[in-house]
VEXVEX-71836 format. One record per residue: x negated, y, z of N, C-alpha, C, CB in turn. Coordinates in steps of 0.2 Angstrom, whole numbers, plus 2048, in hexadecimal, padded with zeros to 3 digits. Glycine has a CB too. Layout:
XYZXYZXYZXYZ/...
***
This chain:
9304F8A079364F6A0A9384EEA0D93A4F7A07/9364EAA079394E5A0C9314E2A0F93F4DFA08/92B4E7A0D9274E4A1492A4E7A1D91F4E7A13/92C4EEA1992E4F1A219354EEA2392E4FAA21/93A4EBA1F9404E6A2193C4E0A259444E3A19/9384DEA249324D8A299314D8A2D92C4D6A28/92E4DFA2D92B4E2A349314E3A3A9274EAA31/9364E5A3793D4E8A3B9414E2A3D9424EEA35/9424DCA399444D8A3C9434D0A3994A4D9A3C/93E4CFA3B9394C9A3C93C4C3A3C9364C9A43/9424C2A419464BDA4594A4BAA3D94D4C1A4B/94D4BEA3B9554BDA359514B8A3195A4C6A30/94C4BAA2D94B4B3A299494AEA2B9484B2A25/9464ADA309454A7A3294C4A4A3593F4A8A39/9504A6A399594A4A3895B4A1A3395D4A9A38/95B4A5A2D95F4A3A2795A49EA249614AAA22/95249DA2594F497A24953490A27949497A27/953490A2C95748DA3295B487A2F95B492A34/96048EA2E96748DA2C965489A2496B495A2B/96448DA22963489A18960482A1B95A48FA11/959480A1D95947AA1E960475A2095447AA24/961477A26969474A2A96E471A2596D47BA2F/96E476A20973475A1B96F471A1797647CA17/96C470A1296C46EA0E96A466A12967471A0A/965465A1796645FA1C96E45DA1D962461A24/97145FA1E97745CA1C97C45BA1897845CA1E/97A45EA1497C45CA0C979455A09977461A07/971456A0A97044EA08970449A0A96C44CA06/971449A13973446A1897A442A1497544CA1F/980447A12987445A10986440A0B98B44CA0D/982444A069804419FE97E43AA009784449F9/978439A04977431A0397D42DA0797042DA06/98042FA0C98642CA0F98B429A0898A432A13/98C42FA0799242EA0198D4299FA9954399FC/98842B9F89854289F598441E9F698142C9F5/98341F9FE985418A0198B4149FF986419A07/990419A00998416A0099A4149F899D41DA02/99641A9F69984159ED99640F9ED9964189E6/98F40E9EF98C4089EB98F4039EE9844079EB/9934059F69944009F89983FC9F69944029FC/99F4039F29A44019EE9A33FE9E89A84079EC/99C4019E799A3FC9DF99B3F59E09903FE9DB/9973F59E69953ED9E699A3E89E79903EB9EC/99F3EB9EA9A83EA9EB9AB3E89E69AD3F19EC/9AB3EE9E19AE3EE9D89AA3E89D59AC3F69D2/9A23E99D59A03E39D29A13DC9D499A3E39D1/9A23DA9DB9A13D59DD9AB3D19DB99E3D69E6/9AE3D79DC9B63D69D99B53D39D29BC3DF9D9/9B13D89CD9B23D69C69AD3CE9C49AF3DE9C2/9A83CE9CA9A63C89C79AC3C29CB99E3C69C9/9AF3C39CF9B33BE9D29B83BC9CC9B63C29D9/9B93C29CA9BF3C29C59BB3BD9BF9C13CD9C3/9B63BF9BC9B33BC9BA9B33B59B79B33BC9BD/9B13B39BE9B13AB9C29B63AA9C09B13AA9C9/9BC3AD9C19C23AA9C09C43A79B99C83AE9C3/9C33AC9B89C33A99AE9BF3A59AC9C13AD9A8/9B93A49AF9B43A19AB9B23989B09AB3A99AB/9B53999B69B13939BB9B93929BF9A93979C2/9B938A9C19BE3889C59BA38A9CD9C037E9C3/9B438C9CD9B038A9D69B63909D99A438E9D8/9B73969D59B839A9DA9BF39B9DD9B63A19D8/9C43979DA9CA3969DC9CC3909E29CE3969D7/9C538D9E09C73859E49C23879EB9C337C9DF/9BB38A9EA9B838E9ED9BA3939F49B63909E9/9BE3979F09C139A9F79C93989F69C13A29F7/9CB3959F79D03919F79D138C9FC9D038E9F3/9CC3879FA9CC3809FD9C637FA009CE37B9F9/9BF3819FB9BA37C9FE9B6381A039B53789F8/9BB388A059B738AA0A9B6387A109B938EA0B/9B3389A149B3384A1B9B4386A219AE382A1C/9BB384A239BF385A299BA387A2D9C3380A2B/9BD38AA339BB38DA389B6388A3C9C0391A3B/9BA380A3E9B637BA3E9B4378A399B9378A41/9AE375A369AF36FA319B336AA339A936CA2F/9B6368A2F9BC361A2D9B835DA319BD35EA23/9BA356A339B8352A379B634EA309BD351A3D/9B134AA2F9AE345A2A9B3341A299A7341A2D/9B733EA269BD338A249B5334A269C2338A1A/9B732DA299B4327A2B9B9321A2A9B1328A33/9B731BA2C9BD316A2B9C0315A2F9BD310A29/9C1318A369C331AA3B9C831FA3B9BF31CA3D/9C6322A379CE329A369D0326A349CF331A32/9D832CA369DE327A389E332EA379DF323A41/9EA32DA339ED333A339F4333A389EE334A2D/9F1339A3B9F8339A419FE339A409F933DA46/A0233BA38A0733BA36A0633DA2FA0B33DA39/A0C338A29A0B339A22A1133CA21A09334A1D/A1133EA1CA17343A18A17343A10A1534CA1B/A19341A0CA1B341A06A16347A03A22340A06/A133459FDA0F34C9FBA123509F8A0B34A9F7/A0D3579F8A1335F9F9A143649F3A103659FF/A0D35F9F0A0D3639E8A063669E9A1436C9E7/A033679F09FC36A9EF9F83689EB9F836B9F3/9F436D9E99ED36E9E59E93719E69ED3709E0/9E336D9E59DB3719E89DA3769E39D336D9E8/9DC3779DC9D837B9D79DA37B9D29D137A9D7/9DD37D9CD9DF37E9C69D937B9C49E13859C3/9D73769BD9D03769BC9CE37A9B49CE36E9BC/9CB37D9B49CA3819AE9CB37F9A79C33849AE/9CF3809A39D037E99A9CB3829979DA37F996/9C937F9919C338198C9C737B9889BA37E98F/9C437D9829C737C97C9C337397A9C6383976/9CA36F9799C83699789C23699729CF366975/9C236C96F9BD36B9689B636C96B9BE370962/9B43709709AD3709729AC36C9799AB378973/9AF3649769AE36097B9AC35A9799B235E97D/9A535997E9A135297A9A534D97D99835197D/9A534A9789AB34497A9A433C9799B6345970/99E33E97899833897799833597099933297E/99D33396B99B33196799D33896299D32B966/99A33595C99A33B95699F33A95199233C952/9A033F94D9A834094A9A53379459AB34B943/9A033894299D33493B99E32C93F993335937/99C32A94699D3259489A032494F998323947/9A63209509A731F9589A231995B9AF31D958/99D31B95F99D3159629A030F96499D317964/9A53139679A830F96C9AE30996A9AB314972/9AE30B9639B330695E9B030395A9B630A959/9B12FC95B9AD2F59589AE2EE95B9A52F5959/9A92EB95A9AB2E495D9A62E09629AD2E0957/9A72DA9649A12D996799E2D19609A32D6972/9982D29619932CD95C98F2C996198C2D1956/9912C196198B2BE9649852BE96198D2B8964/9812BF96697C2C09649752BF96A97D2C7961/9712B596996F2B696D9682B496B9722B4971/9662BA96895F2BC96695D2C496795D2BA95F/9612C796995F2CE96B9622CF9729622D3966/9662CA97496B2CA97B96A2C397F9732CC978/9692C59849692CA9899632CC98A96C2C998E/9632D298D9602D798B9592D89929662DD98B/9592D39969562D299D9582CA99D95A2D89A5/9552C79A29592C19A595B2C39AD9522B99A4/9612BF9AF9632BF9B595D2BE9BB9682BA9B5/95A2B99B99562B79C09512BD9C09532AF9BF/94D2C09BB9472C39BB9492CA9BF9442C49B3/9502CB9BF9512D19C29532D19CA9572D59BD/94C2D49CE94C2D29D69532D69DA9432D69DB/9562DC9D495C2DD9D89642DF9D69592E29DB/95F2D99D49682D59D296D2D49D79692CC9CF/9752D79D89782D59DC97C2CD9DC97C2DA9DB/97E2CA9E39812C39E29892C39E19802BF9E9/98A2CA9E09912CB9DC9912CB9D69942D09DE/98C2CB9D198B2CC9CA9872C69C69882D29CA/9842C39CC97F2BE9C99842B89C79782BC9CF/9872B79C298B2B09C09862AC9C198E2B09B8/97F2AB9BD97D2A49BB97B2A39C29782A39B6/9792A79C59762A49CE97C29F9D09752AC9D6/9812A49D09882A09D498829B9D09912A49D5/9882979CB98D2919C99912929C29932919CD/9902989BE9922999BA98E2949B399129F9BB/99128D9B299128A9AD98C28C9A599728A9AC/9912929A499029299B98D29A99B999291994/98729D9999842A19999872A899197D29D999/98C2A398C98F2A898898D2AF9899952A7988/9922B298E9942B898F98C2BD9909992B7995/9882B99929832BE9909802C198897D2BC994/9822BD98397E2BF97D9842C197897A2B997B/9892C697B98C2CB9799882CF97598F2CE97F/9872D29709862DA97098B2DC96C97F2DC96D/98C2E496D9922E996C9902EC9659932F0972/9932EA9609932EE95A9972F29579902EB956/9972F995799A2FD95499F2FD94E9972FF954/9A22FE94B9A32FF9459A03049429A9300944/99E30493C99930A93699530B93799B310935/98F30A93D98930B940988307947988312942/98230894997E30394E97C30795497730094C/97E30195A97930895F97330695F97A30A967/97030A96096930C961967307965967314964/96030296395F2FC96995C30096E95A2F7967/95B2FC97395A2FA9799522FE97A95C2F3979/94D30197D94930197C946304984949304976/94530198794330299093F30699093F2FD994/93930898C93530D98E93631398A93030A98D/93B31298693E31B98494231B98994431C97C/94631798D94B31A99294631F99794F314996/94131999B93E31D99E93A3239A093B31A99E/93632499893732C99493B33199493632D98F/94132E99394933299594633599D95132B996/94732F99F9483309A89403349AA9483259AE/93B3369A89373379AB93733D9AD9333359AA/93433C9B59353449BA93C3439BB93334C9B7/9433429BB94A3429BA94E33C9BF94C3429B3/95333D9C395733C9C895C3399C09593429CE/95E32F9C29653319BD96732C9C496632D9B1/97032F9C697432D9CB97B32A9C79753349CF/97D3259CA9833219CB9873249CD98431C9CE/98A3269CD9903259D39973249D398F32B9D6/99A3219D79A231E9D79A33199DB9A531B9D0/9A53139D89A630D9DA9A23089D99AB30C9D7/9A53029DD9A12F99DA9A12FA9D39A62F19DC/9A52FB9CC9A42FC9C799D2FF9C69A92FF9C5/99C3069C899730B9C89923079C79963119CD/9913049CF98B3009D398A2F99CF98D2FF9DB/98F2F79CC98C2F29C69872F49BE9942EE9C3/98A2F99BE9852FE9B99803009BA9863029B8/97D3029C19793059C39753009C297A3089C8/9762F89C79722F39C696F2F19C09762EE9C8/9732EF9BB9732F09B396C2F49B097A2F59B2/96E2FB9B39682FF9B09622FD9B59693099B2/9602FC9BA9592F99BE9582F49BC9592F99C6/95C2F09B995A2EA9B69582E99AF9602E69B7/95B2EF9AD9582F09A59502F49A695E2F599F/94F2F79AB94A2FA9AB9442F89B094C3019AC/9452F39B59402F29B893B2EF9B69422F19BD/93C2EA9B19372E59AF9322E89AB9392E09AC/9312EF9AB92B2F49A79282F79AE92F2FB9A0/92A2F79B59262F89BA9232F59BE9292FB9BD/91D2F79C19182F19C391D2F29CB90E2F39C3/91C2EA9CE9202EA9D491E2EF9D891F2E49D7/9162F09D99142F69DE9162FC9DC90D2F79E0/9192FE9D691B3049D59233079D69183049D0/9263019D792C3029D892F3019DF92F2FF9D3/9343049E09373029E893F3049E89323069EE/9423009ED94A3029ED94A3039F39502FD9EA/9513079F79533099FE9553049FF95730FA00/955304A0495D300A08964304A0695D302A12/9682FBA049702FDA04972302A089742F6A05/975309A0497830FA0A97C313A04971314A0F/980317A0798431AA0198131D9FA987321A05/97A31F9FC9763219F997031C9F79753279FB/9703189F29683139EF9643159EA96A30C9EC/95D3169EC95A3189E69543139E69583209E7/9543129DB94E30D9DB94B3149DA94D3079D5/9443129DC93E3189D99393149D493731B9E3/9383189CE9323149CC92C31A9CC9343109C4/9263199D092131C9D191E3229C991B3149D4/91A31C9C791831F9C191D3259BC91631A9BD/9253229BB9263299B892A32E9BD92A3289B1/92932E9C492B3339C69333329C69293399C3/93732C9C493D32C9C39403289C993D32A9BC/9473299C894B3259CC9513249CA94C3279D2/95531F9CD95C31E9C895D31B9D095D3179BF/96531F9CF96931D9D696F31D9D69673209DB/97031B9DD97A3199DD97E31C9E197C3119E0/97F31F9E29853239E898C3229EA98732A9E5/98E31D9EF9943199EE99831E9F09963139F2/99C3219EA9A33269EC9A93249E89A032F9EA/9AD31E9EA9B231C9E59B631F9E39B43179E6/9B83259E79BE32A9E69BB32E9E59C332C9EC/9B63309E29B23369E19B033A9E99B733A9DC/9B833D9EA9B83439F09B833E9FA9C23489EE/9B63429FB9B5340A039BA33AA049B8348A09/9BB335A089C0332A099BC32CA0D9C4331A02/9C132AA139C1325A189BB31EA159CA322A19/9BD31CA0E9B9319A0B9B131AA0B9BC319A06/9AD31DA0C9A831EA099A331BA0C9A6324A08/9A4316A0F99E312A1499C30DA0D9A230CA1D/99730CA09996306A05999300A0898D305A04/9972FEA0C9952F7A1099F2F6A1298D2FAA1A/9A22FBA199A72FAA1A9AE2FEA189A52FAA20/9B12FCA129B7300A0E9BB2FEA0F9B7303A08/9BE2F6A109C42F5A0E9C82F5A169C52EDA09/9CD2FAA149D22FEA179D72FCA169D2304A15/9DD2FEA199E42FEA199E7303A179E72FEA1F/9E5308A199E630FA189E1314A149E7311A1F/9E1314A0E9DD31AA0C9DD321A0C9DD31AA06/9D9325A109D8329A129D532FA0B9D5328A17/9D6335A0A9D2338A069D133FA089D43389FF/9CD344A059CE34CA059CE34DA009CA352A07/9D43509FC9D43529F69D13589F19D83519F6/9CE35C9F99CB3629F59C53629F79CE3689F6/9C435B9FA9BA35C9FD9B63579F69B8356A08/9B235B9F59AF3579F09A73579F19B135A9E9/9A735D9F699F3609F899A3589FD9A03699FF/99E3559FF99B351A0399634C9FE9A034DA08/9983499FA9953469F69913499F09993419F5/99434F9EC9903519E898A3559EC9933559E3/9883579F398435A9F697F3529F398535C9FE/97E34F9F397D3499EE97A34A9E99803469EC/97E34A9E697D3499DF97B34F9DC9813469DD/97C3549DF97A35B9DA97235A9D897C3639DF/9703569DA9693569DB9663529D69663549E2/96A34F9D296734A9CD96A34D9C796B3429CD/96734B9C396434D9BB9693489B495B34A9BA/96B3449B796E3429B397533D9B896933F9AD/97A33E9B798033C9BB9853379B79843429BC/9863349B898B32E9B599132D9BC9863269B2/99532F9B899C32E9BD9A232A9BC9A03359BE/9A53269C09AA3229BF9B13239C79A731A9BE/9B63209C59BC3209CB9C231B9C59BF32A9CF/9C23199C89CB3149C59CD3109CA9CB30D9BD/9C830A9CA9CC3059CE9D03069D49C82FF9CF/9CD3099DA9CF30B9DF9D530E9E09CB30E9E1/9D63109DA9E03159D99E43129D89E131A9D2/9E330B9D89E83069D49E93029DA9E43019CD/9E83059E29EA2FF9E59EF3019EB9E42FA9E9/9F43059E79F93089EC9F93109EE9F83049F3/9FD3129F29FB31A9F49F731B9F89FF31D9F6/9F33229F89EF3249FB9F032A9FF9EA3259F7/9EB32EA069EF331A0B9EB337A089F032FA14/9ED33EA089E9343A089EA347A0F9EA346A02/9E2347A0E9E134DA169DD353A139DD349A1E/9E1358A129DE35DA109D7362A169E5362A0F/9D4362A149CE369A179CE36AA1C9CD36FA14/9D536EA1D9D8373A1E9DE371A249DA377A18/9DE36BA259E4369A279E2366A2F9E7364A22/9E236AA349DF366A389E3362A3F9DB36BA39/9EA360A3D9EF35DA429EE356A3F9F8360A44/9E9354A3C9EA34CA379F034AA349EA347A3B/9F4351A319F9350A2E9F734EA279FE355A2E/9FB347A239F7346A1F9FE345A189F2340A21/9FC344A12A03347A0D9FF340A0AA03350A08/A0333BA08A04334A02A083359FBA0932EA07/A043359F8A043349F0A0232C9EE9FE33A9ED/A0232C9E6A013279E39FA3269E2A033289DD/9F931F9E09F23219DE9F03249D59F031A9DE/9F53229D09F53289CE9F43329CC9F73279CE/9F73339D09F633C9D59F133B9D79FB33E9DC/9EE3369DD9EB3379E29E33389DE9EC3309E8/9E23349D79DD3329D29DE33A9D19DE32C9CB/9E13409CE9E23429CA9DF3499D09E83419C6/9E134A9D49DF34E9D99D734E9DA9E334C9E0/9D53469DC9CE3449DC9CB3489D39CD3399DC/9CE3459CF9CA3479CC9CA3519C79CB3419C8/9CE3549CA9CF35A9CA9C935D9CF9D735C9CD/9C835A9D69C435E9DA9BD35D9D89C535B9E2/9BB3579D49B63559D19B335B9C99B834F9D0/9B735B9C69B83609C19B63669C29BE3609C0/9BA3689C69B93709CA9B13709CD9BE3719D2/9AF36A9CF9A536D9D09A436B9CB99F36A9D7/9A43689C69A13669C19A236C9BB9A335E9C0/9A636F9BA9A63759B79A537E9BA9AD3749B4/9A337A9C199F3819C39993829C59A03849C8/99637B9C49903789C798B3769C19913729CB/98E3729BC98836F9B49883759B098B3679AE/9813749B29803789A897B3729A59793839A7/98037099F97E36B99B97936D99898336A997/97437199A96B37299596737199A96837B991/96A36E9A296636E9A69693659AA9673769AB/96E3669A997135F9AC97635B9A89763619B3/9743539A69783509A397E34D9A897534C9A0/98434D9A598934A9AA98F3469A598C3509AF/98D33F9A899433B9A69973379A79933389A2/99E3359A49A33349A89A532C9A69A933A9A6/9A53299A89A73229A59AE3209A89A231A9A6/9B231E9A19B731B9A19BB3139A59B831C99C/9C03139A69C130D9A99C03079A79C630D9AB/9BE3049AB9BC2FC9A99C22F79AA9B52F89AF/9C52F49A59CB2EF9A69C92EA9AB9CD2EC9A0/9CF2E99AD9CE2E29B09D22DC9AD9D02E39B6/9D12D79AD9D62D19A99D92CD9AF9D12CB9A2/9DF2CF9B29E12CB9B79E72C79B49E22CE9BE/9E62C79AD9EF2C39AB9EE2C29A59F62C89AD/9EB2BC9A49EB2B799E9F02B69989EB2B09A1/9F62B899B9FC2B99969FB2BE993A032BB999/9F72C59949F72C798F9F32C998A9F82C998F/9EE2C498A9EA2C19829EC2B89819DF2C2983/9F02B79869F12AF9849F72AF9879EB2A8985/9FC2B0982A022AE983A062AA986A022AD980/A0A2A798DA0C2A3990A062A0993A102A098E/A012A19959FA2A19979FC2A599F9F42A5992/9FC2A29A49FC2A49AD9F52A59AF9FF29E9B3/9F12A59AC9EB2A59B29E92AC9AE9E529D9B3/9E02AE9B19DD2B39AF9D72B19AD9DC2B79B3/9D12B89AE9CB2B89AC9C72B09AC9C92BD9B0/9CB2AC9B29C72A69B19C52A19AD9CA2A39B3/9C029F9AB9BF2989A59C129C9A19C42909A5/9BF2A39A19C02A79989B62A79959C42B5999/9B62A59929B02A398E9AE2A99859B229A98B/9B42AC9849B22B097D9B52B69809B42AD975/9B42BC97B9B72C297C9BD2C29789B12C897A/9C12C69789C82C69769C72CB96E9CD2CB97C/9CA2C79679C62CB9629CC2CF95F9C22C595B/9D22CE9609D82D695F9D52DB95F9DF2D7964/9D42E095D9D12E695F9D62E99619CE2E895A/9DC2E795E9E42EB9629E42E79679EC2EA95F/9E32E496B9E32E39739E22E69759E12DF976/9E72EA97B9E82EC9839EB2EA9869E82F1984/9E82E898E9EA2E79929EE2E99989E72E6993/9F12E799D9F22EC9A39ED2ED9A89F72EB9A6/9E72EB9A69E12EC9AA9DE2F39A89DB2E79A9/9E02F79A39DF2FE9A19E63019A19DC2FE99A/9E63069A69EE30A9A69ED30F9A39F130D9AE/9F231099E9F33179999F431D99B9F8316995/9F931E9A09F93239A59F43269A79FC3229A9/9EE3209AB9EA3269AD9E43279A99E83249B3/9E43249A39E132599D9DF32C99B9E5322997/9E832D9999E83329969E933899D9EE331992/9EA3379A39E733C9AA9DF33E9A89E73379B2/9DB3389A79D43399A79D233E9A09D13329A6/9D633D99A9D63409979D63479969D733F995/9D934999A9DF35099B9D935399F9E734F9A0/9D53519A59CF3559AA9CA3569A59CC3509B3/9C83519A39C135199F9C23559989BF34A99D/9C83559989C735D98F9C93639919CE35C988/9C83639989C936A9999BF36C99B9D036A9A1/9BB36999C9B536799D9AF36A9979B535F99C/9B236A9939AE36A98E9A736798E9AD37098C/9A336C98C99C36598A999363990995369984/99B36699499936599B99935C99D99E36A99F/99B35999A99D35199C99C34D9969A734F99E/99834999599834599099E33E99299134398F/9A433B98E9A633798F9A432F98C9AC33A98D/9A33299909A032598D9A731F99099832398E/9AC31F9899B231B9889B13149879B631D983/9AF31198E9AD30A98E9B630698D9A7309995/9BA30798F9C13039909C330098B9C5308990/9C33019839C52FC97F9BF2F997F9C92FE977/9BA2F997B9B52F697B9B42EF9839B02FB97B/9B52F29879B42EF98E9BB2E998D9B52F5994/9C02EB98A9C82E798B9C62E19889D12EB987/9C22DF9829C32D997F9BC2D49829C32DA978/9BA2D69899B62D398D9BA2CF9929B22D698F/9BF2C99919C32C89959BC2C19999CB2C5992/9B72BF9969B32BA9959AF2BE99C9B02B898D/9AB2C599E9A62C599F9A62C89A79A42C899B/9AD2C59AA9AD2C89B19AA2C19B69B72CA9B3/9A62C29BB9A52BD9BE9AA2B89C29A32C19C2/9B02B79C09B52B29C39B42B09C89B82AD9C0/9B22A99C89B22A79D09A92A69D19B729D9D1/9A52A79CD99F2A89CD99A2AD9D099D2A89C8/99A2B09D699A2B39D99982B29DF99D2B69D8/9952B79E49962B39EA99C2B89F098D2B29ED/99F2B49F49A72B69F79A42B99FF9AF2AC9F8/9A42BF9FF9A32BFA069A62BCA0A9A32C5A09/9AF2B9A0C9B22B9A0E9B32AFA0C9B62BFA0C/9B42ADA129B52A5A0F9BA2A3A0E9B329FA13/9BB29FA089C129FA039C4297A079BE29F9F9/9CA298A089CE293A099CE28CA059D4295A07/9D2285A069D0280A049D72859FC9D1277A0B/9DC287A019E12869FB9DE28B9F49EA2899FE/9D72919F59D62959F29D02929ED9D629C9F6/9CE28C9F19CA2879EC9CB2819E79C82859EF/9D22819E99D627C9E49D92839DE9DF2759EA/9DA2889E19DC2889DA9D828E9D99E22899D9/9D228F9D59CE2949D49CE29C9D09CA2909D1/9D529C9CE9D72A29CC9DB2A69D19D92A19C6/9DC2A39D59DC2A79DC9DA2AB9DF9DC2A39DF/9D22AA9DE9CC2AE9E09C92AE9DA9C72AB9E6/9C72B09D59C52B19CD9C62BA9CE9CB2AB9C5/9BE2BB9CE9BD2C39CE9BC2C59C69B62C69D2/9C42C99C69C42CA9BE9C52D19BD9CA2C59BB/9C02D59C29BE2DE9C19B72DE9C19C02E49C9/9B32DC9C49AC2DB9C29A82DB9BC9AB2D89C3/9A32DA9BC9A12D79B799A2D49B79A12DD9B2/9972CF9B59902CA9B498C2CD9B09912C39B0/9862CE9B597F2D09B197A2CB9B297B2D89B3/9782CA9AA9792CE9A497F2CE9A29762CC99F/9842D599F9882D399C9892DB99998C2CF99F/9912DB99C9962E29989922E799B9A12E399A/98F2EA9A098D2EE9A39872F19A198E2ED9A9/9822EC99D97C2EE99897E2F39939792E9995/9842F19919852F698A9882FD98C98C2F2985/98A2FD99198D30499498730799499130499B/98130499797B30699997830899197630099E/97930398A97630498797930A9829752FE985/97E30D98498431298298131998498C312987/97E31798B97F31D98D97431E98C98531F997/97331A98A96C31B98796D31F982968315985/97131C97E96F32097697432897797331996D/97732897F97833197D97233698097F335982/96D33198596A33598696433998396A33598A/
***
C-alpha cells in the first residue's frame, strides 16, 4: 500500500518536506532573533545593575555621568589668559556627593598606641641636619636660607620627638628600596614643591652623578635614579582641579578661575604614580575664586569664597580617589595645612613683628595661630573621613605650628627688586610661609618614610 501510494503521488512528500524545512528554518531564525534581543536586554540589565552598584559603591558614576562626561566640544583649557565673560554669585551647584564610608575604617597615619604627630621639638646637632644645604645640587634659591645670608643655623638642628614613642630613623638606602621600580609623586603648590625638594636632597647623595638626572622646570618635574629604576616627581597643581594658575612660573593673577568639576587634566599625569603625596591650602586664603564649569559654553563664571572653592576642589579630588585608588596597589597621602607665622603677637603678646629674626621654636604645646584655619581643617577632615583606607593623612599642622623660626624670612632670593622702604623694614618683605632647607619639610618626609 505504502509503495503504491509513493508510485501514484511521488510529488506530495517532496512538497511536504520542503514545507517542513521552511517552517523549521523560520522558527530557528526567529528563535535566534529573540535570543539575541533577550541577550541585548540582559546586557542592558547587567549594565543597569552594574551602574546601580557603582552608585552605591563609588563616586565615579555620578561624577563621570553628570560632570566628567565630555561635552560635544571639549572645554577650552584654562590658562593665564582665560577670562570670565560675566560673573554671578555661586548657585550652589555640586560636582557630585562624596561616597561615605565608616570613619572606623579610616587610615589616619598614626596608630592608637602612638600619635606620631603629637610631641615636641628637641635640639639635636648630632643627628641633624640630615644633609647639608651646599651638598644638594637641587636646592631652591627660595629655600636656601644659609646661602642667602642667614647667619644662624639653629633652625637646621631641631628633631621632632613624638610623645611616648620614637620616629623611625631616616635611612636613605632603605627609602630607595621602598621606591625601587616605583614613581613617587608630590602634587600641589609651592609648599609641596618644598617637600619634594627636601626629598630629593635627602635621597640624592647615594646616587652617582652619572646615574641621576632631573628634567627642566615644568608642570611635571622628574628626578630619576637609574640604578633603582625610580623617579621622584613634582606636579604643579595648586588648586588640585584645573585652573588658570596651572603654569608653574606665570601664575600670579588678579582673577583666579578654576573648573570645580575637572580634575582629569592633572589626574592624567598623576594616575601613573605608585605613591602620591597631595596638598592644597595656601592659595585658597587669597580671596574669592571664580568657577567655570566644564559644561558652561558662554564663559559665565560663578564667584565663591576661598573655603567654599577649596571644598569643591577637594570633593572633585576625592571623587577621583574613591573611584580609582586600590590601596593594595597605590598609596595616597594627604598633607594637612602648613601654618604661616605672620603675626608675632600671637606667640609674643604686644609684639608687632612676624617670623623675622625668630630663632627658636614655640614651646607651648597648646599654641594655635591664625595661620592654621580651623574651619578649613574641619572641612578637610570631613572630606578625608569619607575616603576610608584609600588615603593616609600626614597631619603636619600642629607640629609645624611651633616652628616660627623655620621660615626663610628675608634670607631667600626675591624675584622682584625690593624698594628702599622695604629694605629699611625687613618684616615688610619677610617670607613667613615657606620653609628653609634643611629644616621642617625634612620632618614631613621622615613621617612619610615611617608610613611607607
